[in-house]
SEDREN-606824 format. One record per residue (C-alpha): residue number from 1; chain; x, z, y. Coordinates in Angstrom, 3 decimals, padded with zeros to 6 digits, always signed. Layout:
BEGIN
<NUM, 'A', <X, Z, Y>>
...
END
This chain:
BEGIN
<1, 'A', <-020.607, -003.694, -033.064>>
<2, 'A', <-022.751, -002.727, -030.101>>
<3, 'A', <-021.098, -004.932, -027.510>>
<4, 'A', <-023.156, -007.798, -026.109>>
<5, 'A', <-020.799, -008.843, -023.529>>
<6, 'A', <-017.038, -008.359, -022.877>>
<7, 'A', <-015.561, -009.220, -019.470>>
<8, 'A', <-011.787, -009.432, -018.774>>
<9, 'A', <-011.071, -008.546, -015.218>>
<10, 'A', <-007.712, -010.112, -013.884>>
<11, 'A', <-006.460, -009.241, -010.331>>
<12, 'A', <-004.095, -011.952, -009.061>>
<13, 'A', <-002.068, -012.353, -006.107>>
<14, 'A', <+000.286, -015.394, -005.566>>
<15, 'A', <+000.111, -016.064, -009.366>>
<16, 'A', <+000.152, -019.849, -009.522>>
<17, 'A', <+003.211, -019.857, -011.798>>
<18, 'A', <+001.464, -017.898, -014.561>>
<19, 'A', <-002.221, -018.282, -014.075>>
<20, 'A', <-003.014, -021.505, -016.098>>
<21, 'A', <-001.223, -020.060, -019.131>>
<22, 'A', <-002.897, -016.758, -018.637>>
<23, 'A', <-006.365, -018.196, -018.567>>
<24, 'A', <-005.851, -020.231, -021.742>>
<25, 'A', <-004.344, -017.274, -023.521>>
<26, 'A', <-006.984, -014.801, -022.634>>
<27, 'A', <-009.901, -017.361, -023.399>>
<28, 'A', <-008.375, -017.734, -026.836>>
<29, 'A', <-008.199, -013.917, -027.300>>
<30, 'A', <-011.893, -013.597, -026.457>>
<31, 'A', <-012.603, -016.256, -029.017>>
<32, 'A', <-010.654, -014.025, -031.607>>
<33, 'A', <-012.818, -011.065, -030.523>>
<34, 'A', <-015.972, -013.178, -031.017>>
<35, 'A', <-014.930, -014.205, -034.373>>
<36, 'A', <-014.069, -010.764, -035.515>>
<37, 'A', <-017.475, -009.459, -034.097>>
<38, 'A', <-020.306, -011.793, -034.788>>
<39, 'A', <-022.661, -009.517, -032.870>>
<40, 'A', <-020.723, -010.014, -029.666>>
<41, 'A', <-022.582, -012.183, -027.117>>
<42, 'A', <-020.923, -014.212, -024.106>>
<43, 'A', <-017.434, -013.338, -023.261>>
<44, 'A', <-015.805, -014.258, -019.977>>
<45, 'A', <-012.963, -013.828, -017.545>>
<46, 'A', <-013.320, -012.662, -014.009>>
<47, 'A', <-010.227, -013.428, -011.795>>
<48, 'A', <-010.105, -011.668, -008.519>>
<49, 'A', <-007.835, -013.441, -006.099>>
<50, 'A', <-006.348, -010.759, -003.683>>
<51, 'A', <-005.788, -013.125, -000.722>>
<52, 'A', <-003.201, -015.350, -002.279>>
<53, 'A', <-001.404, -017.663, -000.094>>
<54, 'A', <-000.338, -020.176, -002.827>>
<55, 'A', <-002.546, -022.278, -005.212>>
<56, 'A', <-004.057, -019.294, -007.130>>
<57, 'A', <-007.560, -019.907, -005.960>>
<58, 'A', <-007.325, -023.725, -006.554>>
<59, 'A', <-006.365, -022.935, -010.180>>
<60, 'A', <-009.236, -020.547, -010.520>>
<61, 'A', <-011.645, -023.046, -008.988>>
<62, 'A', <-010.525, -025.915, -011.361>>
<63, 'A', <-010.578, -023.575, -014.477>>
<64, 'A', <-014.251, -022.455, -013.439>>
<65, 'A', <-015.450, -026.191, -013.269>>
<66, 'A', <-013.690, -026.959, -016.664>>
<67, 'A', <-015.132, -023.814, -018.375>>
<68, 'A', <-017.963, -021.761, -017.037>>
<69, 'A', <-016.606, -018.763, -018.950>>
<70, 'A', <-014.068, -018.365, -016.000>>
<71, 'A', <-015.384, -016.698, -013.041>>
<72, 'A', <-013.812, -015.863, -009.772>>
<73, 'A', <-013.935, -013.720, -006.668>>
<74, 'A', <-011.758, -014.502, -003.589>>
<75, 'A', <-010.922, -011.965, -001.017>>
<76, 'A', <-010.799, -012.963, +002.557>>
<77, 'A', <-007.328, -011.379, +002.981>>
<78, 'A', <-004.985, -009.328, +000.813>>
<79, 'A', <-006.517, -005.897, +000.312>>
<80, 'A', <-004.333, -004.663, -002.612>>
<81, 'A', <-004.152, -004.411, -006.392>>
<82, 'A', <-006.374, -001.271, -006.604>>
<83, 'A', <-009.079, -003.046, -004.439>>
<84, 'A', <-008.913, -006.050, -006.578>>
<85, 'A', <-009.461, -004.112, -009.822>>
<86, 'A', <-012.479, -002.221, -008.117>>
<87, 'A', <-014.030, -005.405, -006.912>>
<88, 'A', <-013.748, -006.988, -010.404>>
<89, 'A', <-015.413, -003.977, -012.096>>
<90, 'A', <-018.073, -003.778, -009.456>>
<91, 'A', <-018.999, -007.491, -010.171>>
<92, 'A', <-018.631, -007.360, -014.040>>
<93, 'A', <-020.477, -003.974, -014.635>>
<94, 'A', <-023.914, -005.581, -013.856>>
<95, 'A', <-023.707, -007.754, -016.968>>
<96, 'A', <-020.915, -006.612, -019.160>>
<97, 'A', <-021.110, -003.861, -021.746>>
<98, 'A', <-017.391, -003.404, -021.949>>
<99, 'A', <-014.591, -004.475, -019.320>>
<100, 'A', <-010.953, -004.840, -019.901>>
<101, 'A', <-008.540, -004.879, -016.976>>
<102, 'A', <-005.123, -006.432, -017.280>>
<103, 'A', <-002.642, -008.066, -014.636>>
<104, 'A', <-002.341, -011.734, -014.447>>
<105, 'A', <+001.310, -011.700, -015.418>>
<106, 'A', <+000.467, -010.583, -019.022>>
<107, 'A', <+003.462, -008.257, -019.261>>
<108, 'A', <+000.988, -005.865, -020.856>>
<109, 'A', <+000.165, -007.272, -024.525>>
<110, 'A', <-003.150, -009.061, -024.408>>
<111, 'A', <-003.071, -009.487, -028.196>>
<112, 'A', <-004.003, -005.807, -028.182>>
<113, 'A', <-007.618, -006.485, -026.727>>
<114, 'A', <-009.114, -006.962, -029.991>>
<115, 'A', <-007.816, -003.679, -031.142>>
<116, 'A', <-009.211, -002.167, -028.017>>
<117, 'A', <-012.564, -003.535, -028.816>>
<118, 'A', <-012.324, -001.865, -032.324>>
<119, 'A', <-011.657, +001.480, -030.743>>
<120, 'A', <-014.672, +000.970, -028.379>>
<121, 'A', <-016.862, +000.095, -031.292>>
<122, 'A', <-015.725, +003.213, -032.849>>
<123, 'A', <-017.217, +005.321, -030.034>>
<124, 'A', <-014.353, +005.417, -027.370>>
<125, 'A', <-015.661, +004.889, -023.896>>
<126, 'A', <-012.074, +004.373, -022.409>>
<127, 'A', <-009.264, +002.784, -024.436>>
<128, 'A', <-005.878, +003.008, -022.652>>
<129, 'A', <-003.167, +000.569, -023.321>>
<130, 'A', <+000.031, +002.642, -023.457>>
<131, 'A', <+003.651, +001.502, -023.476>>
<132, 'A', <+005.529, +002.571, -026.601>>
<133, 'A', <+008.910, +002.060, -024.931>>
<134, 'A', <+010.679, +001.121, -021.618>>
<135, 'A', <+013.565, -000.852, -023.037>>
<136, 'A', <+012.670, -003.865, -020.707>>
<137, 'A', <+012.961, -001.490, -017.556>>
<138, 'A', <+016.200, -000.881, -015.670>>
<139, 'A', <+017.823, +002.490, -015.972>>
<140, 'A', <+016.600, +003.333, -012.378>>
<141, 'A', <+012.949, +002.231, -013.009>>
<142, 'A', <+012.815, +004.018, -016.287>>
<143, 'A', <+014.330, +007.263, -014.870>>
<144, 'A', <+012.059, +007.340, -011.817>>
<145, 'A', <+009.021, +006.759, -013.798>>
<146, 'A', <+009.841, +009.505, -016.015>>
<147, 'A', <+010.432, +011.704, -013.286>>
<148, 'A', <+007.367, +010.719, -011.506>>
<149, 'A', <+005.208, +011.600, -014.544>>
<150, 'A', <+006.835, +014.871, -014.843>>
<151, 'A', <+006.278, +015.646, -010.942>>
<152, 'A', <+002.588, +014.744, -011.359>>
<153, 'A', <+002.053, +017.015, -014.450>>
<154, 'A', <+003.793, +019.786, -012.585>>
<155, 'A', <+001.439, +019.354, -009.762>>
<156, 'A', <-001.625, +019.567, -012.234>>
<157, 'A', <-002.553, +015.917, -012.177>>
<158, 'A', <-003.901, +014.771, -015.498>>
<159, 'A', <-002.400, +011.271, -016.117>>
<160, 'A', <-001.754, +009.473, -019.265>>
<161, 'A', <+002.020, +008.709, -019.419>>
<162, 'A', <+003.219, +005.214, -019.561>>
<163, 'A', <-000.275, +003.804, -018.865>>
<164, 'A', <-000.814, +001.428, -015.939>>
<165, 'A', <-004.046, -000.591, -015.491>>
<166, 'A', <-004.311, -002.079, -018.829>>
<167, 'A', <-007.481, -000.606, -020.446>>
<168, 'A', <-010.875, -001.098, -021.635>>
<169, 'A', <-013.894, +000.835, -020.422>>
<170, 'A', <-017.463, +000.915, -021.386>>
<171, 'A', <-020.328, +000.197, -018.865>>
<172, 'A', <-021.154, +003.960, -018.375>>
<173, 'A', <-017.485, +004.784, -017.819>>
<174, 'A', <-017.094, +002.004, -015.268>>
<175, 'A', <-020.462, +003.001, -013.508>>
<176, 'A', <-019.287, +006.595, -013.327>>
<177, 'A', <-015.855, +005.581, -011.961>>
<178, 'A', <-017.486, +003.445, -009.238>>
<179, 'A', <-019.416, +006.442, -008.000>>
<180, 'A', <-016.162, +007.850, -006.630>>
<181, 'A', <-016.356, +006.783, -002.994>>
<182, 'A', <-012.851, +007.377, -001.683>>
<183, 'A', <-010.754, +004.482, -000.172>>
<184, 'A', <-007.446, +006.036, -000.772>>
<185, 'A', <-007.600, +005.588, -004.491>>
<186, 'A', <-005.198, +005.903, -007.508>>
<187, 'A', <-007.226, +004.520, -010.355>>
<188, 'A', <-004.999, +005.440, -013.236>>
<189, 'A', <-005.266, +009.072, -012.084>>
<190, 'A', <-009.081, +009.137, -011.645>>
<191, 'A', <-009.961, +007.619, -015.079>>
<192, 'A', <-008.850, +010.668, -016.991>>
<193, 'A', <-011.107, +012.735, -014.801>>
<194, 'A', <-014.265, +010.918, -016.119>>
<195, 'A', <-014.333, +012.969, -019.235>>
<196, 'A', <-015.734, +010.469, -021.726>>
<197, 'A', <-014.189, +009.894, -025.294>>
<198, 'A', <-010.880, +008.054, -025.176>>
<199, 'A', <-008.396, +006.370, -027.453>>
<200, 'A', <-005.087, +004.746, -027.031>>
<201, 'A', <-003.598, +001.474, -028.118>>
<202, 'A', <+000.222, +001.171, -027.998>>
<203, 'A', <+002.233, -001.838, -027.181>>
<204, 'A', <+005.651, -003.231, -026.094>>
<205, 'A', <+005.783, -004.497, -022.583>>
<206, 'A', <+007.296, -007.993, -022.166>>
<207, 'A', <+009.236, -009.624, -019.338>>
<208, 'A', <+007.288, -011.710, -016.707>>
<209, 'A', <+007.285, -015.342, -017.900>>
<210, 'A', <+007.434, -016.711, -014.287>>
<211, 'A', <+006.818, -015.801, -010.713>>
<212, 'A', <+007.989, -012.528, -009.094>>
<213, 'A', <+006.906, -009.037, -009.274>>
<214, 'A', <+004.305, -007.976, -006.649>>
<215, 'A', <+005.642, -004.383, -006.720>>
<216, 'A', <+009.035, -004.240, -005.190>>
<217, 'A', <+010.675, -000.817, -004.681>>
<218, 'A', <+009.037, -000.262, -001.224>>
<219, 'A', <+005.593, -000.837, -002.611>>
<220, 'A', <+006.245, +001.159, -005.846>>
<221, 'A', <+007.209, +004.185, -003.587>>
<222, 'A', <+004.233, +003.890, -001.376>>
<223, 'A', <+002.044, +003.556, -004.514>>
<224, 'A', <+003.628, +006.634, -006.118>>
<225, 'A', <+003.087, +008.708, -002.828>>
<226, 'A', <-000.642, +007.564, -002.702>>
<227, 'A', <-000.929, +008.861, -006.279>>
<228, 'A', <+000.309, +012.206, -005.311>>
<229, 'A', <-001.595, +012.652, -001.940>>
<230, 'A', <-004.915, +011.228, -003.426>>
<231, 'A', <-005.075, +013.373, -006.448>>
<232, 'A', <-003.748, +016.744, -005.382>>
<233, 'A', <-003.142, +019.107, -002.357>>
<234, 'A', <-000.171, +020.523, -003.875>>
<235, 'A', <+002.299, +019.321, -001.210>>
<236, 'A', <+000.400, +021.233, +001.395>>
<237, 'A', <+000.378, +024.425, -000.773>>
<238, 'A', <+004.195, +023.850, -001.114>>
<239, 'A', <+004.365, +023.922, +002.736>>
<240, 'A', <+002.570, +027.372, +002.666>>
<241, 'A', <+005.055, +028.541, +000.114>>
<242, 'A', <+008.070, +027.215, +002.108>>
<243, 'A', <+006.732, +028.796, +005.215>>
<244, 'A', <+006.344, +032.203, +003.449>>
<245, 'A', <+009.861, +031.962, +002.099>>
<246, 'A', <+011.145, +031.121, +005.661>>
<247, 'A', <+009.331, +034.121, +007.133>>
<248, 'A', <+010.836, +036.492, +004.401>>
<249, 'A', <+014.311, +034.852, +005.110>>
<250, 'A', <+013.891, +035.590, +008.806>>
<251, 'A', <+013.118, +039.266, +008.118>>
<252, 'A', <+016.110, +039.427, +005.978>>
<253, 'A', <+018.301, +037.935, +008.741>>
<254, 'A', <+016.811, +040.387, +011.346>>
<255, 'A', <+017.621, +043.362, +008.982>>
<256, 'A', <+021.103, +041.920, +008.535>>
<257, 'A', <+021.691, +041.493, +012.197>>
<258, 'A', <+020.648, +045.052, +012.979>>
<259, 'A', <+022.983, +046.456, +010.343>>
<260, 'A', <+025.802, +044.440, +011.637>>
<261, 'A', <+025.121, +045.537, +015.260>>
<262, 'A', <+025.100, +049.129, +014.213>>
<263, 'A', <+028.388, +048.781, +012.291>>
<264, 'A', <+030.069, +046.931, +015.243>>
<265, 'A', <+030.767, +043.927, +013.032>>
<266, 'A', <+028.793, +041.319, +015.157>>
<267, 'A', <+030.676, +038.093, +015.207>>
<268, 'A', <+030.046, +035.706, +018.063>>
<269, 'A', <+029.577, +032.021, +017.003>>
<270, 'A', <+027.299, +029.100, +016.869>>
<271, 'A', <+027.679, +027.721, +013.328>>
<272, 'A', <+025.107, +029.978, +011.614>>
<273, 'A', <+022.728, +029.502, +014.530>>
<274, 'A', <+023.000, +025.762, +014.382>>
<275, 'A', <+022.571, +025.468, +010.787>>
<276, 'A', <+019.433, +027.747, +011.076>>
<277, 'A', <+017.927, +025.632, +013.784>>
<278, 'A', <+018.496, +022.314, +011.944>>
<279, 'A', <+017.111, +023.806, +008.804>>
<280, 'A', <+014.031, +025.259, +010.327>>
<281, 'A', <+013.586, +021.985, +012.375>>
<282, 'A', <+013.783, +019.788, +009.434>>
<283, 'A', <+011.251, +021.929, +007.526>>
<284, 'A', <+008.999, +021.703, +010.398>>
<285, 'A', <+009.181, +017.953, +010.723>>
<286, 'A', <+008.610, +017.445, +006.903>>
<287, 'A', <+005.707, +019.922, +007.036>>
<288, 'A', <+004.026, +018.022, +010.004>>
<289, 'A', <+004.608, +014.672, +008.224>>
<290, 'A', <+002.904, +015.812, +005.077>>
<291, 'A', <+000.071, +017.438, +006.951>>
<292, 'A', <-000.229, +014.269, +008.910>>
<293, 'A', <-000.465, +012.170, +005.784>>
<294, 'A', <-003.453, +014.155, +004.716>>
<295, 'A', <-005.018, +014.085, +008.010>>
<296, 'A', <-004.554, +010.246, +008.131>>
<297, 'A', <-006.193, +009.769, +004.746>>
<298, 'A', <-009.011, +012.003, +005.842>>
<299, 'A', <-009.550, +009.888, +008.921>>
<300, 'A', <-009.663, +006.665, +006.681>>
<301, 'A', <-012.213, +008.269, +004.368>>
<302, 'A', <-014.486, +009.485, +007.289>>
<303, 'A', <-014.555, +005.935, +008.725>>
<304, 'A', <-016.047, +004.598, +005.561>>
<305, 'A', <-014.915, +001.149, +006.008>>
<306, 'A', <-015.429, -001.440, +003.039>>
<307, 'A', <-012.723, -001.404, +000.528>>
<308, 'A', <-012.513, -005.237, +000.574>>
<309, 'A', <-014.384, -008.382, +001.701>>
<310, 'A', <-015.266, -011.077, -000.601>>
<311, 'A', <-015.014, -014.448, +000.875>>
<312, 'A', <-016.029, -016.704, -002.154>>
<313, 'A', <-017.820, -016.123, -005.570>>
<314, 'A', <-017.589, -018.466, -008.593>>
<315, 'A', <-020.376, -017.354, -010.989>>
END
């Protein structure tokens, strides 16, 4: 095996309820990887505290002092899950030959990490962790997730279905990914664009052991919209198509009105007029909103502000 070092990156936000057990379990899994691959060098964990307000950082600090294999980054405030993943990869890529990213709640099966390492040793630069079922999800979440993937595929986005942010990446894959400078980023949509050899490891997602989900419905909807607008301009093209159809409909209505006038069948009324006004007005407002979303994202990119600020480093 060519791996000299494996780093597991764990973004954490208010995860005091699960973090102690998560650290112990991942250290044990790294020991298993080392036992199965004698050529493997030092393995470690890198926990990124995304501005937690509970004891998350205290737990990371205590674990670091007890075991030097546990490292940590602490954000100055909450910058979001995607920023925490990027910060972890940015810090790990300098020394690690392979990087695994996994959420702190371990709903994604960490016991699949040794299998990921095997696929990496076989030549895959990116190994996706892919859920093989959604039995643990509610009907609403399962249905909306399936619909979301279908919408993205329809819009031309290359996405691995049922894959979140549980994956292994080689150093060159991470280095290439980090060269993408955008701030409005949707990581799981960018990774397939890298073009390196890939493999998949399937697993069954388990319920959270403790604590609460950090992605309620509001955040999930915002995340889904960011995924669409950061990866494709199809919504803007849809506006163009909708405008074209509206113009064709207007031409048809003019022809219809002329014919009715010539036949003396003109009916005075306001219903059709009001429906038309509300429809066109609604289309215009939606169109302006979508265009405004892209302009806002463009403004954020032009500013070039840092994705995150690291307050403390435990190395």
